[in-house]
C-alpha positions as CSV (number, residue, x, y, z in Angstrom):
1,Y,-23.5,-12.3,-3.5
2,M,-21.5,-15.5,-3.7
3,F,-20.1,-14.9,-0.3
4,Y,-23.6,-15.2,1.1
5,D,-25.2,-17.5,-1.4
6,N,-22.4,-20.0,-2.0
7,P,-19.7,-19.6,0.6
8,G,-18.5,-23.2,-0.1
9,L,-17.8,-22.3,-3.8
10,I,-15.9,-19.2,-2.7
11,E,-13.9,-21.3,-0.3
12,D,-13.0,-23.9,-3.0
13,M,-12.0,-21.3,-5.4
14,M,-9.6,-19.6,-2.9
15,E,-8.2,-22.9,-1.9
16,Q,-7.3,-23.5,-5.5
17,V,-5.7,-20.1,-5.8
18,L,-3.9,-20.7,-2.5
19,Y,-2.6,-24.0,-3.8
20,L,-1.3,-22.5,-7.1
21,E,0.3,-19.7,-5.3
22,T,2.2,-21.6,-2.6
23,E,3.3,-24.0,-5.2
24,V,4.7,-21.3,-7.3
25,I,6.4,-19.6,-4.3
26,K,8.1,-23.1,-3.2
27,R,9.3,-23.8,-6.7
28,T,10.5,-20.3,-7.1
29,L,12.2,-19.6,-3.8
30,K,14.1,-22.8,-3.5
31,D,16.3,-21.4,-6.4
32,I,16.5,-17.8,-5.8
33,K,16.3,-15.3,-2.9
34,I,13.8,-12.3,-3.0
35,Q,13.6,-9.4,-0.6
36,L,9.8,-8.5,-1.1
37,A,6.7,-10.3,-2.3
38,T,3.5,-8.3,-3.5
39,F,-0.1,-8.8,-3.5
40,W,-2.2,-6.7,-5.7
41,E,-5.7,-6.6,-4.2
42,D,-7.8,-3.4,-4.8
43,M,-10.1,-4.3,-1.8
44,A,-11.7,-1.1,-1.2
45,Y,-14.1,1.8,-2.3
46,K,-13.6,5.4,-1.4
47,A,-15.7,4.8,1.8
48,G,-14.4,1.5,2.8
49,P,-13.8,-2.3,2.0
50,L,-15.5,-4.0,-0.9
51,I,-16.5,-6.7,1.5
52,S,-16.8,-6.6,5.5
53,P,-13.7,-6.9,7.7
54,A,-15.6,-10.0,9.2
55,M,-15.5,-11.6,5.6
56,V,-11.8,-10.6,5.1
57,R,-11.2,-12.3,8.4
58,K,-13.3,-15.5,7.6
59,F,-12.4,-16.0,3.9
60,M,-9.0,-14.2,3.3
61,M,-6.9,-14.0,6.4
62,P,-6.3,-17.7,6.8
63,R,-5.1,-17.8,3.2
64,Y,-2.9,-14.6,3.5
65,K,-1.4,-16.1,6.6
66,K,-0.4,-19.4,4.9
67,I,1.2,-17.4,2.1
68,T,3.0,-15.0,4.4
69,D,4.1,-17.9,6.7
70,L,5.6,-19.5,3.7
71,L,7.3,-16.2,2.4
72,H,8.8,-15.8,6.0
73,S,10.1,-19.3,6.0
74,Y,12.1,-18.3,2.9
75,G,13.4,-15.1,4.6
76,V,11.1,-12.6,2.9
77,D,10.4,-10.1,5.5
78,V,8.7,-7.3,3.6
79,I,5.3,-8.1,2.0
80,F,3.8,-5.5,-0.2
81,L,0.1,-4.9,-0.8
82,D,-1.5,-2.5,-3.3
83,S,-4.9,-1.5,-2.8
84,D,-7.1,1.6,-3.8
85,G,-9.8,3.0,-1.5
86,N,-10.3,3.7,2.1
87,L,-7.9,0.9,3.9
88,N,-8.5,2.0,7.5
89,E,-10.4,-1.1,8.4
90,L,-8.1,-3.4,6.4
91,V,-4.7,-2.3,7.6
92,P,-4.8,-4.0,11.0
93,L,-6.1,-7.2,9.4
94,W,-3.3,-7.2,7.0
95,L,-0.7,-6.5,9.6
96,E,-2.0,-9.2,11.7
97,V,-1.2,-11.8,8.9
98,G,2.2,-10.3,8.2
99,I,1.5,-7.9,5.3
100,N,3.6,-5.0,6.3
101,Y,4.0,-2.6,3.3
102,I,0.9,-0.9,1.9
103,W,0.6,1.5,-1.0
104,P,-0.9,4.0,-2.3
105,F,-3.1,5.3,0.6
106,E,-5.4,7.6,-1.4
107,V,-6.1,10.8,0.2
108,A,-9.3,11.1,-1.4
109,A,-10.5,8.0,0.1
110,H,-9.9,9.3,3.7
111,N,-6.5,7.6,4.3
112,D,-4.3,9.7,6.5
113,I,-0.6,8.4,6.5
114,V,0.5,10.4,9.5
115,A,-2.2,9.2,11.6
116,L,-1.5,5.7,10.4
117,R,2.1,6.1,11.4
118,K,1.2,7.3,14.8
119,K,-1.3,4.3,15.2
120,Y,0.9,1.5,14.0
121,G,4.5,2.9,14.3
122,N,7.1,1.2,12.2
123,D,5.0,-2.1,12.1
124,L,3.5,-0.6,9.0
125,I,5.7,0.4,5.8
126,I,3.9,3.2,4.2
127,G,4.0,4.1,0.5
128,G,2.3,7.0,-1.2
129,G,-0.2,9.1,0.7
130,I,0.7,12.4,-1.0
131,D,-2.5,13.7,-2.5
132,K,-2.2,13.7,-6.3
133,R,-4.8,16.3,-6.6
134,A,-2.5,18.9,-4.9
135,L,-0.2,18.8,-7.8
136,A,-2.9,20.5,-10.1
137,K,-3.5,23.3,-7.5
138,G,-0.2,25.0,-7.6
139,K,3.0,25.4,-5.7
140,E,1.5,26.5,-2.5
141,A,-0.8,23.5,-2.3
142,I,2.0,21.1,-3.4
143,R,4.2,22.6,-0.6
144,E,1.5,22.2,2.1
145,E,0.7,18.8,1.1
146,V,4.3,17.6,1.1
147,M,5.5,19.5,4.0
148,S,2.6,18.3,6.3
149,K,3.5,14.6,5.8
150,V,7.1,13.9,4.3
151,P,9.5,15.3,6.8
152,F,7.7,13.5,9.8
153,L,7.4,10.3,7.9
154,L,11.0,10.3,6.7
155,E,12.2,11.1,10.3
156,T,10.2,8.1,11.7
157,G,11.4,5.8,8.8
158,G,9.6,3.1,7.0
159,Y,8.3,5.4,4.4
160,F,8.5,5.6,0.6
161,P,7.3,9.0,-0.5
162,S,5.2,9.1,-3.4
163,L,1.8,10.1,-4.8
164,D,-1.4,8.3,-3.8
165,H,-1.7,7.1,-7.4
166,G,-0.7,8.1,-10.9
167,V,0.0,11.8,-11.9
168,P,-3.4,13.1,-13.2
169,P,-3.6,14.5,-16.6
170,D,-4.3,18.1,-15.4
171,V,-1.1,18.5,-13.6
172,T,1.3,21.0,-15.5
173,F,4.8,20.1,-16.2
174,E,5.9,23.1,-14.0
175,N,4.0,21.9,-11.2
176,Y,5.3,18.3,-11.5
177,C,8.9,19.4,-11.7
178,Y,8.2,21.6,-8.5
179,Y,6.8,18.5,-6.7
180,I,9.9,16.4,-7.8
181,N,12.4,19.1,-6.6
182,L,10.6,19.6,-3.3
183,M,10.6,16.0,-2.5
184,R,14.3,15.9,-3.4
185,E,14.9,18.9,-1.0
186,V,13.0,17.3,1.9
187,A,15.1,14.1,1.4
188,G,18.3,16.1,1.4
189,L,19.0,15.4,-2.3
190,E,20.2,17.8,-4.9
191,K,17.5,19.5,-7.1
192,L,17.3,18.4,-10.7
193,S,17.3,20.6,-13.8
194,F,14.3,20.2,-16.1
195,Q,15.6,22.4,-18.9
């Protein structure tokens, strides 16, 4: 409610966080070189963003941009963001401000990593997007899930194959081992022995 009731307070709070983050970045990156920076945002529900894209644009994007511009000035080209939920309305906003690697793309929240690759090409580095629920359903479901996404995405590049979140507790060890070896097979790697 504060975005509506007291937007000035929200702006002040965000400016304080921005100041802290930019000063930490400046102090840190004057002495060391990094290849990747990370935002942990969790900005969406299953059906869409926690706040409207218009509010993201007004309140967050100018601050994201200041941080990503600063990171780019230090040679950091890969800027990672973790967020659960349906990210379809947020991805173009994040790309616009220089956030180019997003994970985990939950399938249950209607994220389609193949469609995202076709829409954004290699401007978007994708991590995740393999439905964790398939692992509990057996080998056929695992194979269908992996083969419908991973070969295409590996071929197009800019993809880190992984589940769309942690491994659920109802996944058997046998199914998990099958998943790992199927992913290794698709990537052209030797299978592992889980004995």
